[in-house]
VOKOLNU-481554 format. One record per atom (N, C-alpha, C): residue number from 0; atom name; x, y, z. Coordinates in steps of 0.2 Angstrom, whole numbers, always signed. Example, Ala and Ser with C-alpha at 12.3 -4.5 7.8 and 13.67 -1.06 7.14 Angstrom:
BEGIN
0	N	+66	-28	+39
0	CA	+62	-22	+39
0	C	+66	-16	+39
1	N	+64	-11	+35
1	CA	+68	-5	+36
1	C	+64	+0	+39
END
This chain:
BEGIN
0	N	+35	-674	+56
0	CA	+40	-678	+57
0	C	+45	-678	+52
1	N	+52	-678	+54
1	CA	+57	-678	+49
1	C	+58	-684	+46
2	N	+59	-685	+39
2	CA	+60	-691	+35
2	C	+67	-694	+38
3	N	+68	-700	+37
3	CA	+74	-703	+39
3	C	+80	-700	+36
4	N	+80	-699	+29
4	CA	+85	-696	+25
4	C	+87	-689	+28
5	N	+82	-685	+30
5	CA	+84	-678	+33
5	C	+87	-679	+40
6	N	+84	-684	+44
6	CA	+87	-685	+50
6	C	+95	-687	+50
7	N	+96	-692	+45
7	CA	+103	-694	+44
7	C	+107	-688	+42
8	N	+105	-684	+38
8	CA	+108	-678	+35
8	C	+110	-674	+41
9	N	+106	-673	+46
9	CA	+107	-669	+52
9	C	+113	-672	+56
10	N	+112	-678	+57
10	CA	+117	-682	+61
10	C	+124	-682	+58
11	N	+124	-683	+51
11	CA	+130	-683	+48
11	C	+133	-676	+48
12	N	+130	-671	+48
12	CA	+132	-664	+48
12	C	+135	-663	+55
13	N	+132	-666	+60
13	CA	+134	-665	+67
13	C	+141	-669	+68
14	N	+141	-675	+65
14	CA	+147	-679	+66
14	C	+153	-676	+62
15	N	+151	-673	+57
15	CA	+157	-669	+53
15	C	+159	-663	+57
16	N	+155	-660	+60
16	CA	+157	-654	+64
16	C	+161	-657	+70
17	N	+160	-662	+73
17	CA	+164	-664	+79
17	C	+170	-667	+77
18	N	+170	-670	+71
18	CA	+176	-673	+68
18	C	+181	-668	+67
19	N	+179	-662	+65
19	CA	+184	-657	+64
19	C	+188	-655	+70
20	N	+186	-657	+76
20	CA	+190	-656	+82
20	C	+195	-661	+83
21	N	+196	-666	+78
21	CA	+201	-671	+79
21	C	+208	-668	+78
22	N	+213	-670	+82
22	CA	+220	-668	+81
22	C	+224	-673	+77
23	N	+230	-672	+75
23	CA	+234	-677	+72
23	C	+235	-683	+76
24	N	+235	-682	+83
24	CA	+236	-688	+87
24	C	+230	-692	+89
25	N	+224	-690	+86
25	CA	+218	-693	+88
25	C	+213	-688	+89
26	N	+207	-691	+91
26	CA	+201	-687	+93
26	C	+202	-684	+100
27	N	+201	-677	+100
27	CA	+201	-674	+107
27	C	+194	-672	+108
28	N	+193	-670	+114
28	CA	+186	-668	+117
28	C	+184	-662	+113
29	N	+178	-661	+110
29	CA	+176	-655	+107
29	C	+175	-650	+112
30	N	+176	-644	+109
30	CA	+175	-638	+114
30	C	+168	-636	+114
31	N	+167	-631	+118
31	CA	+160	-628	+119
31	C	+157	-625	+113
32	N	+161	-622	+109
32	CA	+159	-619	+103
32	C	+157	-624	+98
33	N	+161	-629	+97
33	CA	+159	-635	+93
33	C	+153	-638	+95
34	N	+152	-639	+101
34	CA	+146	-642	+103
34	C	+140	-638	+102
35	N	+140	-631	+102
35	CA	+135	-627	+101
35	C	+133	-627	+94
36	N	+138	-627	+89
36	CA	+137	-627	+82
36	C	+133	-634	+80
37	N	+135	-639	+83
37	CA	+131	-646	+82
37	C	+124	-645	+85
38	N	+123	-642	+91
38	CA	+117	-641	+94
38	C	+112	-637	+89
39	N	+115	-631	+86
39	CA	+111	-627	+82
39	C	+109	-631	+76
40	N	+114	-635	+73
40	CA	+112	-639	+67
40	C	+107	-644	+68
41	N	+107	-647	+74
41	CA	+102	-652	+76
41	C	+95	-649	+77
42	N	+96	-643	+80
42	CA	+89	-639	+81
42	C	+86	-637	+75
43	N	+90	-635	+70
43	CA	+87	-633	+64
43	C	+84	-638	+60
44	N	+87	-644	+61
44	CA	+84	-650	+58
44	C	+79	-654	+62
45	N	+76	-650	+67
45	CA	+71	-653	+71
45	C	+73	-658	+76
46	N	+79	-659	+77
46	CA	+82	-664	+82
46	C	+83	-661	+89
47	N	+77	-659	+92
47	CA	+77	-655	+98
47	C	+81	-659	+104
48	N	+80	-665	+104
48	CA	+83	-669	+110
48	C	+90	-669	+109
49	N	+93	-670	+103
49	CA	+100	-670	+102
49	C	+103	-663	+103
50	N	+99	-657	+101
50	CA	+101	-651	+102
50	C	+102	-649	+110
51	N	+97	-651	+114
51	CA	+97	-650	+121
51	C	+103	-653	+124
52	N	+104	-660	+122
52	CA	+109	-663	+125
52	C	+116	-660	+123
53	N	+117	-657	+117
53	CA	+123	-654	+115
53	C	+124	-647	+119
54	N	+119	-644	+119
54	CA	+119	-637	+123
54	C	+121	-639	+130
55	N	+118	-644	+133
55	CA	+120	-646	+140
55	C	+127	-648	+141
56	N	+129	-651	+136
56	CA	+136	-654	+136
56	C	+141	-648	+136
57	N	+139	-643	+131
57	CA	+143	-637	+130
57	C	+144	-633	+137
58	N	+138	-632	+140
58	CA	+137	-628	+146
58	C	+141	-632	+152
59	N	+141	-638	+152
59	CA	+144	-642	+157
59	C	+152	-642	+156
60	N	+154	-642	+150
60	CA	+161	-642	+148
60	C	+164	-635	+150
61	N	+161	-630	+149
61	CA	+164	-623	+150
61	C	+159	-619	+154
62	N	+158	-620	+161
62	CA	+154	-617	+165
62	C	+154	-609	+165
63	N	+160	-606	+163
63	CA	+161	-599	+163
63	C	+160	-596	+157
64	N	+157	-600	+152
64	CA	+156	-598	+145
64	C	+148	-595	+146
65	N	+148	-588	+146
65	CA	+141	-585	+146
65	C	+136	-587	+141
66	N	+139	-588	+134
66	CA	+135	-589	+129
66	C	+132	-596	+129
67	N	+137	-601	+131
67	CA	+135	-608	+132
67	C	+129	-609	+137
68	N	+130	-605	+143
68	CA	+125	-605	+148
68	C	+118	-602	+146
69	N	+118	-597	+142
69	CA	+112	-594	+140
69	C	+109	-598	+135
70	N	+113	-601	+130
70	CA	+109	-605	+125
70	C	+106	-612	+128
71	N	+110	-614	+133
71	CA	+107	-620	+136
71	C	+101	-619	+140
72	N	+101	-613	+143
72	CA	+94	-611	+147
72	C	+89	-610	+142
73	N	+90	-607	+136
73	CA	+85	-605	+131
73	C	+82	-612	+129
74	N	+87	-617	+128
74	CA	+85	-623	+125
74	C	+80	-627	+130
75	N	+82	-626	+137
75	CA	+78	-629	+142
75	C	+71	-626	+142
76	N	+71	-619	+141
76	CA	+64	-616	+141
76	C	+60	-618	+135
77	N	+63	-619	+129
77	CA	+59	-621	+123
77	C	+57	-628	+124
78	N	+60	-632	+129
78	CA	+58	-639	+130
78	C	+53	-639	+136
79	N	+52	-633	+139
79	CA	+47	-633	+144
79	C	+49	-634	+151
80	N	+56	-634	+152
80	CA	+59	-635	+158
80	C	+61	-628	+161
81	N	+56	-624	+163
81	CA	+58	-618	+165
81	C	+62	-618	+172
82	N	+60	-622	+176
82	CA	+64	-622	+183
82	C	+71	-623	+182
83	N	+73	-628	+178
83	CA	+80	-630	+177
83	C	+83	-624	+173
84	N	+80	-621	+168
84	CA	+82	-615	+164
84	C	+84	-610	+169
85	N	+80	-608	+174
85	CA	+81	-603	+179
85	C	+87	-605	+183
86	N	+87	-611	+185
86	CA	+93	-613	+189
86	C	+100	-612	+186
87	N	+100	-614	+179
87	CA	+106	-613	+175
87	C	+108	-606	+175
88	N	+103	-602	+173
88	CA	+105	-594	+173
88	C	+107	-591	+179
89	N	+104	-593	+185
89	CA	+105	-591	+191
89	C	+112	-593	+193
90	N	+114	-599	+192
90	CA	+121	-601	+193
90	C	+126	-598	+189
91	N	+124	-596	+183
91	CA	+129	-593	+178
91	C	+130	-586	+180
92	N	+125	-582	+183
92	CA	+125	-576	+185
92	C	+130	-575	+191
93	N	+129	-580	+196
93	CA	+134	-581	+201
93	C	+141	-581	+199
94	N	+142	-585	+194
94	CA	+149	-586	+192
94	C	+151	-579	+188
95	N	+147	-576	+185
95	CA	+149	-570	+180
95	C	+144	-564	+182
96	N	+145	-561	+188
96	CA	+140	-556	+191
96	C	+140	-550	+187
97	N	+145	-549	+182
97	CA	+145	-543	+178
97	C	+143	-544	+171
98	N	+140	-550	+169
98	CA	+138	-552	+162
98	C	+131	-549	+161
99	N	+131	-544	+158
99	CA	+124	-541	+157
99	C	+119	-545	+153
100	N	+122	-549	+148
100	CA	+117	-553	+145
100	C	+114	-558	+149
101	N	+118	-562	+153
101	CA	+115	-567	+158
101	C	+110	-564	+163
102	N	+112	-558	+165
102	CA	+108	-555	+170
102	C	+101	-553	+167
103	N	+101	-550	+161
103	CA	+95	-549	+157
103	C	+91	-555	+156
104	N	+94	-560	+154
104	CA	+90	-566	+153
104	C	+87	-569	+159
105	N	+91	-569	+165
105	CA	+88	-571	+171
105	C	+82	-566	+173
106	N	+83	-560	+172
106	CA	+78	-555	+174
106	C	+71	-557	+170
107	N	+72	-558	+164
107	CA	+66	-560	+160
107	C	+63	-566	+162
108	N	+67	-571	+164
108	CA	+64	-577	+167
108	C	+61	-576	+174
109	N	+63	-572	+178
109	CA	+60	-570	+184
109	C	+53	-567	+183
110	N	+53	-563	+177
110	CA	+46	-560	+175
110	C	+41	-566	+174
111	N	+44	-571	+170
111	CA	+39	-576	+168
111	C	+37	-580	+174
112	N	+41	-580	+179
112	CA	+39	-584	+185
112	C	+35	-579	+190
113	N	+34	-573	+188
113	CA	+30	-569	+192
113	C	+34	-566	+198
114	N	+40	-566	+197
114	CA	+44	-563	+203
114	C	+47	-556	+201
115	N	+42	-551	+201
115	CA	+43	-545	+198
115	C	+48	-541	+202
116	N	+48	-542	+209
116	CA	+53	-538	+213
116	C	+60	-540	+211
117	N	+61	-547	+211
117	CA	+68	-549	+209
117	C	+70	-547	+202
118	N	+65	-547	+198
118	CA	+67	-545	+191
118	C	+69	-538	+190
119	N	+65	-534	+194
119	CA	+67	-527	+194
119	C	+74	-525	+197
120	N	+76	-529	+202
120	CA	+83	-528	+204
120	C	+88	-530	+199
121	N	+86	-535	+195
121	CA	+91	-538	+190
121	C	+91	-533	+184
122	N	+85	-530	+182
122	CA	+85	-525	+177
122	C	+89	-519	+179
123	N	+89	-517	+185
123	CA	+92	-511	+188
123	C	+100	-512	+188
124	N	+102	-519	+189
124	CA	+109	-520	+189
124	C	+112	-519	+182
125	N	+108	-521	+177
125	CA	+110	-520	+170
125	C	+110	-513	+168
126	N	+105	-509	+170
126	CA	+105	-502	+169
126	C	+110	-498	+173
127	N	+113	-500	+178
127	CA	+118	-497	+182
127	C	+124	-496	+177
128	N	+125	-501	+173
128	CA	+131	-501	+169
128	C	+130	-499	+161
129	N	+123	-499	+160
129	CA	+121	-497	+153
129	C	+114	-494	+153
130	N	+114	-487	+155
130	CA	+108	-484	+156
130	C	+103	-483	+150
131	N	+106	-485	+144
131	CA	+102	-485	+138
131	C	+100	-491	+135
132	N	+100	-497	+139
132	CA	+99	-503	+137
132	C	+91	-504	+136
133	N	+89	-504	+130
133	CA	+82	-504	+129
133	C	+78	-510	+132
134	N	+81	-516	+131
134	CA	+78	-522	+134
134	C	+77	-522	+142
135	N	+82	-519	+145
135	CA	+82	-518	+152
135	C	+77	-513	+154
136	N	+77	-507	+151
136	CA	+72	-502	+152
136	C	+64	-505	+151
137	N	+63	-508	+146
137	CA	+57	-511	+144
137	C	+55	-516	+150
138	N	+59	-521	+151
138	CA	+58	-526	+156
138	C	+57	-523	+163
139	N	+61	-517	+165
139	CA	+60	-514	+171
139	C	+53	-511	+171
140	N	+50	-508	+166
140	CA	+43	-506	+165
140	C	+38	-511	+167
141	N	+39	-517	+164
141	CA	+35	-522	+165
141	C	+35	-524	+172
142	N	+40	-525	+175
142	CA	+41	-527	+182
142	C	+37	-522	+187
143	N	+38	-515	+185
143	CA	+35	-510	+189
143	C	+27	-510	+188
144	N	+25	-512	+182
144	CA	+18	-512	+181
144	C	+15	-518	+185
145	N	+18	-524	+185
145	CA	+16	-530	+189
145	C	+16	-528	+196
146	N	+20	-523	+198
146	CA	+20	-521	+205
146	C	+15	-516	+207
147	N	+11	-514	+202
147	CA	+6	-508	+202
147	C	+9	-501	+202
148	N	+16	-501	+200
148	CA	+19	-494	+201
148	C	+19	-491	+193
149	N	+13	-490	+191
149	CA	+12	-488	+184
149	C	+16	-481	+182
150	N	+15	-476	+186
150	CA	+19	-470	+183
150	C	+26	-471	+182
151	N	+30	-475	+187
151	CA	+37	-477	+186
151	C	+38	-481	+180
152	N	+33	-486	+179
152	CA	+34	-490	+173
152	C	+34	-486	+167
153	N	+29	-481	+166
153	CA	+28	-477	+160
153	C	+35	-473	+159
154	N	+38	-470	+165
154	CA	+44	-467	+164
154	C	+49	-471	+161
155	N	+49	-478	+163
155	CA	+54	-482	+160
155	C	+53	-484	+153
156	N	+47	-485	+151
156	CA	+45	-486	+144
156	C	+47	-480	+140
157	N	+46	-474	+142
157	CA	+48	-468	+138
157	C	+55	-467	+138
158	N	+59	-469	+143
158	CA	+66	-469	+142
158	C	+68	-474	+137
159	N	+65	-480	+136
159	CA	+67	-485	+131
159	C	+65	-482	+124
160	N	+59	-478	+124
160	CA	+57	-476	+117
160	C	+62	-470	+115
161	N	+65	-467	+119
161	CA	+70	-461	+117
161	C	+76	-465	+114
162	N	+77	-471	+116
162	CA	+83	-474	+112
162	C	+80	-478	+106
163	N	+74	-481	+107
163	CA	+72	-485	+101
163	C	+65	-483	+100
164	N	+64	-478	+96
164	CA	+57	-475	+95
164	C	+52	-479	+91
165	N	+55	-484	+87
165	CA	+51	-488	+83
165	C	+49	-495	+86
166	N	+51	-496	+92
166	CA	+49	-502	+95
166	C	+42	-503	+96
167	N	+39	-509	+93
167	CA	+32	-510	+94
167	C	+31	-512	+101
168	N	+35	-517	+104
168	CA	+34	-520	+110
168	C	+34	-514	+116
169	N	+39	-510	+115
169	CA	+39	-504	+121
169	C	+33	-500	+120
170	N	+31	-498	+114
170	CA	+25	-494	+114
170	C	+19	-497	+116
171	N	+18	-504	+115
171	CA	+13	-508	+117
171	C	+12	-508	+124
172	N	+18	-509	+127
172	CA	+19	-510	+135
172	C	+17	-503	+138
173	N	+19	-498	+135
173	CA	+17	-491	+137
173	C	+9	-490	+137
174	N	+6	-492	+131
174	CA	-1	-491	+131
174	C	-5	-495	+136
175	N	-2	-502	+137
175	CA	-5	-506	+142
175	C	-5	-503	+149
176	N	+1	-500	+150
176	CA	+2	-497	+157
176	C	-2	-491	+158
177	N	-3	-487	+153
177	CA	-8	-482	+153
177	C	-15	-484	+155
178	N	-17	-490	+151
178	CA	-24	-493	+152
178	C	-24	-495	+160
179	N	-19	-499	+162
179	CA	-19	-501	+169
179	C	-20	-495	+174
180	N	-17	-490	+172
180	CA	-17	-484	+176
180	C	-23	-480	+176
181	N	-28	-482	+172
181	CA	-34	-478	+171
181	C	-34	-472	+167
182	N	-29	-472	+162
182	CA	-28	-466	+158
182	C	-29	-468	+151
183	N	-36	-469	+150
183	CA	-38	-473	+143
183	C	-37	-468	+137
184	N	-38	-462	+138
184	CA	-37	-457	+132
184	C	-30	-457	+130
185	N	-25	-457	+135
185	CA	-18	-457	+133
185	C	-16	-464	+130
186	N	-19	-469	+133
186	CA	-17	-476	+130
186	C	-20	-476	+123
187	N	-26	-474	+122
187	CA	-28	-474	+115
187	C	-24	-470	+110
188	N	-21	-464	+112
188	CA	-17	-460	+108
188	C	-10	-464	+106
189	N	-8	-468	+111
189	CA	-2	-472	+110
189	C	-3	-478	+105
190	N	-9	-481	+107
190	CA	-10	-488	+103
190	C	-13	-487	+96
191	N	-17	-482	+95
191	CA	-20	-481	+89
191	C	-15	-481	+83
192	N	-10	-477	+83
192	CA	-5	-478	+77
192	C	-2	-484	+77
193	N	-1	-487	+83
193	CA	+3	-493	+83
193	C	-1	-499	+80
194	N	-8	-499	+81
194	CA	-12	-504	+79
194	C	-13	-504	+71
195	N	-11	-498	+68
195	CA	-11	-497	+61
195	C	-5	-500	+57
196	N	+0	-501	+61
196	CA	+6	-504	+58
196	C	+6	-511	+56
197	N	+9	-512	+50
197	CA	+9	-519	+47
197	C	+12	-524	+52
198	N	+16	-522	+56
198	CA	+20	-527	+61
198	C	+16	-527	+68
199	N	+10	-524	+68
199	CA	+7	-525	+75
199	C	+4	-532	+76
200	N	+5	-534	+82
200	CA	+3	-541	+83
200	C	-4	-541	+87
201	N	-7	-547	+88
201	CA	-14	-548	+91
201	C	-14	-544	+98
202	N	-9	-544	+102
202	CA	-9	-541	+108
202	C	-10	-533	+107
203	N	-7	-530	+102
203	CA	-8	-523	+101
203	C	-15	-522	+99
204	N	-18	-526	+95
204	CA	-25	-525	+93
204	C	-29	-526	+99
205	N	-28	-531	+103
205	CA	-33	-531	+109
205	C	-32	-525	+114
206	N	-26	-523	+115
206	CA	-25	-517	+119
206	C	-29	-511	+116
207	N	-28	-510	+109
207	CA	-31	-505	+106
207	C	-39	-505	+107
208	N	-41	-511	+106
208	CA	-49	-512	+106
208	C	-51	-510	+113
209	N	-47	-512	+118
209	CA	-49	-510	+125
209	C	-49	-503	+126
210	N	-44	-500	+123
210	CA	-43	-492	+124
210	C	-49	-489	+121
211	N	-52	-492	+115
211	CA	-58	-489	+112
211	C	-64	-490	+116
212	N	-65	-496	+119
212	CA	-70	-497	+124
212	C	-70	-492	+130
213	N	-64	-492	+132
213	CA	-63	-488	+138
213	C	-64	-480	+137
214	N	-64	-478	+131
214	CA	-65	-471	+129
214	C	-72	-470	+126
215	N	-77	-475	+127
215	CA	-84	-475	+125
215	C	-85	-477	+118
216	N	-80	-480	+114
216	CA	-82	-482	+108
216	C	-82	-489	+107
217	N	-87	-492	+110
217	CA	-87	-499	+110
217	C	-89	-502	+103
218	N	-92	-499	+99
218	CA	-94	-502	+92
218	C	-87	-502	+88
219	N	-83	-497	+89
219	CA	-77	-497	+86
219	C	-72	-503	+89
220	N	-73	-504	+95
220	CA	-69	-509	+98
220	C	-71	-516	+96
221	N	-77	-517	+95
221	CA	-80	-524	+93
221	C	-78	-525	+85
222	N	-78	-519	+82
222	CA	-75	-520	+75
222	C	-68	-521	+74
223	N	-64	-519	+78
223	CA	-57	-520	+78
223	C	-56	-528	+80
224	N	-60	-530	+85
224	CA	-59	-537	+87
224	C	-63	-542	+82
225	N	-67	-539	+78
225	CA	-70	-543	+73
225	C	-76	-547	+75
226	N	-79	-545	+81
226	CA	-84	-549	+84
226	C	-89	-544	+87
227	N	-96	-545	+86
227	CA	-101	-541	+89
227	C	-103	-543	+96
228	N	-101	-550	+97
228	CA	-103	-553	+103
228	C	-97	-553	+109
229	N	-92	-550	+107
229	CA	-86	-551	+112
229	C	-88	-547	+118
230	N	-86	-550	+124
230	CA	-87	-547	+131
230	C	-81	-542	+132
231	N	-82	-536	+131
231	CA	-76	-531	+131
231	C	-74	-531	+139
232	N	-78	-531	+143
232	CA	-76	-530	+150
232	C	-72	-536	+152
233	N	-75	-542	+150
233	CA	-71	-548	+151
233	C	-64	-548	+148
234	N	-64	-546	+142
234	CA	-57	-546	+139
234	C	-52	-541	+143
235	N	-55	-535	+145
235	CA	-51	-531	+149
235	C	-49	-534	+156
236	N	-53	-537	+159
236	CA	-52	-540	+165
236	C	-46	-546	+165
237	N	-47	-550	+160
237	CA	-42	-555	+158
237	C	-35	-552	+157
238	N	-35	-547	+153
238	CA	-29	-543	+152
238	C	-26	-540	+158
239	N	-30	-538	+162
239	CA	-28	-534	+168
239	C	-25	-539	+173
240	N	-28	-545	+174
240	CA	-26	-550	+179
240	C	-21	-555	+176
241	N	-21	-557	+170
241	CA	-17	-562	+167
241	C	-12	-559	+162
242	N	-10	-553	+163
242	CA	-6	-549	+158
242	C	+0	-554	+156
243	N	+1	-554	+149
243	CA	+7	-558	+146
243	C	+13	-553	+147
244	N	+17	-555	+152
244	CA	+22	-551	+154
244	C	+28	-551	+149
245	N	+29	-556	+145
245	CA	+35	-556	+141
245	C	+34	-553	+134
246	N	+32	-547	+134
246	CA	+32	-542	+128
246	C	+39	-538	+129
247	N	+44	-542	+131
247	CA	+50	-538	+133
247	C	+55	-538	+127
248	N	+57	-533	+125
248	CA	+62	-532	+119
248	C	+68	-537	+120
249	N	+69	-541	+115
249	CA	+75	-546	+115
249	C	+81	-542	+116
250	N	+86	-546	+119
250	CA	+92	-542	+120
250	C	+96	-539	+114
251	N	+94	-541	+108
251	CA	+97	-539	+102
251	C	+94	-532	+101
252	N	+89	-530	+104
252	CA	+86	-523	+103
252	C	+81	-523	+97
253	N	+78	-529	+95
253	CA	+73	-529	+90
253	C	+67	-528	+93
254	N	+62	-526	+89
254	CA	+55	-524	+91
254	C	+51	-531	+92
END
C-alpha cells in the first residue's frame, strides 16, 4: 500500500500537470495528451483507479486518437476488464481502419479470447501494408497453430525470424509449433540453444523439457524441470490443450 505522503505526491503531480493546461483567461479542458501524462504518473505511483479514469477520459475526449484508445484498452486489460478493452479497440479500429497499431492490438486481444480466425484476419491486414512486421508475423503463426495449421504457422515464424533473428518469443513459438506438429527432433534443435540463453523464460524451459522427453531423453527432461516426479506426459498435454497464446512479440519489436 502506498503511504499517504506518496499518494499525495502523485495527486499533486497530476494536479500540476492539469494546471499547465490553464490559459490566461482561465482553466480550459485538458487535452488527451495531458490526461495521458496524468494517467501515466498516477499509474507509476500505484494509483490504478485514477490512471484508468484518466485514460478513459482521454479516450472519450478524442475518439480518433489511436494512442489514447490503445492506452485505455491496455489499462482496462490490466484492470481485468477484457470485454470492455476489446470493445474499445474494436470501435477504434472501425474509426481508424488503417491504423496498424490498433489492428495489431485488437488481433492480440482476439487471440487472448480464443478467436484465432478473427485474429488471423487482423494480422493479415497488418501484413498487407507491412510484410516485415515481426509482431504480426509472430501473432499470425500463433493463430495458425491454434487452428491446427502448423506448417503454415512455422512458415510465418521463420519469416519473423528473418527480420528479428534474436527474438526469444518467436523462436519459442516455432519450437512449440514443431512439437505440436509431431516434429520433436526439429523442435529440440530450435529450443536447446534457446533454453541456454540468460533471457529464456519458464515457458522456453518447459518446451525444451518436453522436446527432450519427446526424443527419448526423459532423465534430461526431468533434470531441466528440476523434479524427478514430474509427469512429463501430463505437462505436454496441458501445454497442448491450454497453450499460452500471448507469447506474441510486442508491437515495439522487443523479444
